[in-house]
ZAMARGU-4260 file (C-alpha; in steps of 0.2 Angstrom, whole numbers, plus 5000, padded with zeros to 4 digits):
<rodrens>
0) 5070/4851/5290 | 5064/4857/5274 | 5074/4856/5258 | 5075/4870/5246 | 5065/4866/5230
5) 5076/4862/5215 | 5079/4876/5203 | 5065/4877/5190 | 5053/4868/5202 | 5036/4876/5208
10) 5038/4890/5195 | 5023/4896/5186 | 5021/4890/5168 | 5024/4904/5155 | 5007/4910/5148
15) 5005/4906/5130 | 4995/4919/5121 | 4988/4912/5105 | 4995/4921/5089 | 4978/4926/5084
20) 4975/4936/5100 | 4993/4944/5098 | 4988/4949/5080 | 4972/4956/5086 | 4979/4966/5100
25) 4993/4973/5089 | 4981/4977/5075 | 4970/4987/5087 | 4985/4997/5093 | 4990/5001/5075
30) 4973/5006/5069 | 4970/5017/5084 | 4986/5026/5081 | 4981/5028/5063 | 4966/5038/5068
35) 4973/5046/5083 | 4988/5053/5074 | 4979/5059/5059 | 4985/5046/5046 | 4968/5042/5040
40) 4964/5061/5036 | 4980/5063/5027 | 4977/5047/5017 | 4961/5054/5011 | 4967/5071/5008
45) 4983/5066/4998 | 4974/5058/4982 | 4961/5072/4983 | 4975/5085/4981 | 4985/5075/4968
50) 4969/5073/4957 | 4965/5091/4958 | 4983/5097/4954 | 4983/5087/4938 | 4965/5087/4932
55) 4963/5106/4932 | 4978/5110/4921 | 4977/5095/4909 | 4958/5094/4907 | 4956/5105/4892
60) 4971/5098/4882 | 4965/5080/4885 | 4947/5085/4881 | 4953/5093/4865 | 4960/5076/4861
65) 4943/5067/4864 | 4948/5060/4881 | 4936/5061/4896 | 4950/5065/4908 | 4940/5063/4924
70) 4938/5045/4919 | 4955/5043/4912 | 4965/5050/4927 | 4956/5041/4941 | 4964/5024/4939
75) 4981/5032/4941 | 4976/5042/4957 | 4970/5025/4964 | 4988/5018/4961 | 4995/5034/4968
80) 4985/5032/4984 | 4992/5014/4986 | 5010/5021/4984 | 5006/5034/4997 | 5000/5021/5009
85) 5016/5012/5006 | 5026/5027/5011 | 5016/5027/5027 | 5020/5008/5029 | 5039/5011/5028
90) 5038/5025/5039 | 5029/5016/5053 | 5039/5000/5052 | 5055/5011/5053 | 5048/5020/5068
95) 5044/5004/5077 | 5062/4998/5076 | 5069/5015/5080 | 5057/5017/5095 | 5061/5001/5103
100) 5044/4993/5100 | 5052/4979/5089 | 5065/4975/5103 | 5051/4974/5116 | 5041/4962/5105
105) 5057/4951/5102 | 5058/4948/5121 | 5041/4941/5121 | 5035/4924/5113 | 5028/4933/5098
110) 5030/4925/5081 | 5039/4935/5068 | 5024/4936/5056 | 5012/4943/5069 | 5019/4961/5070
115) 5020/4961/5051 | 5002/4955/5049 | 4996/4968/5063 | 5005/4982/5053 | 4997/4976/5037
120) 4980/4978/5046 | 4983/4996/5051 | 4989/4999/5033 | 4974/4992/5026 | 4964/5005/5035
125) 4975/5018/5028 | 4974/5011/5010 | 4955/5010/5011 | 4954/5028/5017 | 4966/5033/5003
130) 4956/5024/4989 | 4940/5032/4996 | 4947/5049/4994 | 4952/5045/4976 | 4935/5038/4972
135) 4926/5053/4980 | 4936/5067/4971 | 4935/5057/4955 | 4916/5056/4957 | 4915/5074/4960
140) 4923/5078/4944 | 4913/5066/4933 | 4921/5048/4936 | 4908/5034/4935 | 4909/5015/4936
145) 4900/5006/4922 | 4892/4992/4934 | 4894/4987/4952 | 4903/4970/4948 | 4918/4977/4939
150) 4918/4992/4952 | 4920/4979/4966 | 4934/4971/4955 | 4942/4988/4953 | 4942/4990/4972
155) 4949/4973/4975 | 4963/4975/4962 | 4968/4992/4969 | 4969/4986/4987 | 4978/4970/4982
160) 4991/4981/4973 | 4991/4992/4989 | 4995/4976/5000 | 5009/4971/4988 | 5018/4988/4989
165) 5014/4990/5007 | 5022/4974/5013 | 5038/4978/5002 | 5039/4995/5010 | 5036/4987/5028
170) 5051/4976/5024 | 5062/4991/5019 | 5057/5001/5034 | 5061/4987/5046 | 5077/4983/5037
175) 5084/5001/5037 | 5078/5005/5054 | 5076/5023/5048 | 5059/5030/5044 | 5067/5045/5034
180) 5078/5034/5024 | 5065/5021/5020 | 5053/5035/5013 | 5067/5043/5003 | 5071/5026/4995
185) 5053/5023/4991 | 5049/5040/4984 | 5061/5040/4969 | 5055/5024/4960 | 5037/5028/4964
190) 5039/5045/4956 | 5047/5038/4941 | 5035/5024/4938 | 5020/5036/4940 | 5027/5050/4929
195) 5033/5039/4915 | 5016/5029/4914 | 5001/5031/4903 | 4991/5036/4918 | 4992/5055/4913
200) 4993/5054/4894 | 4992/5040/4881 | 5009/5032/4876 | 5008/5042/4860 | 5011/5058/4870
205) 5028/5052/4875 | 5044/5053/4864 | 5045/5038/4852 | 5061/5031/4861 | 5052/5029/4878
210) 5035/5024/4872 | 5038/5005/4874 | 5043/5008/4892 | 5028/5020/4895 | 5016/5007/4888
215) 5022/4991/4896 | 5029/4996/4913 | 5019/4990/4929 | 5010/5006/4933 | 5004/5008/4915
220) 4998/4990/4914 | 4989/4992/4931 | 4981/5008/4926 | 4975/5001/4910 | 4967/4986/4919
225) 4958/4998/4931 | 4953/5009/4917 | 4945/4994/4908 | 4936/4988/4924 | 4929/5006/4926
230) 4921/5004/4909 | 4914/4987/4913 | 4927/4977/4904 | 4940/4964/4909 | 4955/4969/4898
235) 4970/4959/4894 | 4981/4970/4905 | 4971/4963/4920 | 4980/4947/4919 | 4997/4956/4918
240) 4993/4967/4933 | 4988/4951/4943 | 5005/4943/4939 | 5014/4959/4945 | 5003/4959/4961
245) 5005/4941/4965 | 5024/4942/4962 | 5026/4958/4973 | 5015/4950/4987 | 5026/4934/4988
250) 5042/4943/4988 | 5037/4956/4999 | 5030/4944/5012 | 5046/4934/5013 | 5057/4949/5015
255) 5045/4957/5028 | 5045/4942/5039 | 5064/4939/5037 | 5067/4957/5041 | 5056/4956/5057
260) 5064/4940/5062 | 5081/4948/5062 | 5076/4964/5071 | 5087/4970/5085
</rodrens>
């Protein structure tokens, strides 16, 4: 007489998918969605529209002050392009939680860093598209790099800053579980940083009481660093910008992974 097998015996062992394969599969899904849903086209178009809207009305007054505005404005547009990518990142992270994708992943043996890294891969594609749009429109209006080496550093610094703000936005979107709320929370500080920076006009163009802030705030330091790189130089602001980027990356990565690990 056959005896029943003990519970748990003769059961197939669970399939362990390496984390690298999980990351690849989720990254491909996110990148395909970025192209399929038009995110890449919008990422290219936003900095183009932003550049034109500010270049046309301000060009004459800036030229009268002896400033090549095409050269002066482009670094801020590159920064804006990264902020715009961060808005996408927060929205996508919130959608994944609200749509149940995060819950499905939680039921699988997926490490908490894998979904974050996969979303970062898709966001890198969006960020590259946005930076490309900024560089193309700037070139059409007269922006030029001094040499290829500092141009490469310009691109790397821009994308590093993009990664720093994107991962923070991803953490916010995951934590709030609300795409609209995350985008709203991100919009206000980004707008204030951009509009009170030296990206549009030199610090001397601001009232005296706000000039110290306009000169030293993070966006101003970053745009000054990018402006120097575009001219073939390595300005002092580059070190300050690197510290800001490193700090934002470290904090954002911790928050994003914790938010992913607590998802419901």
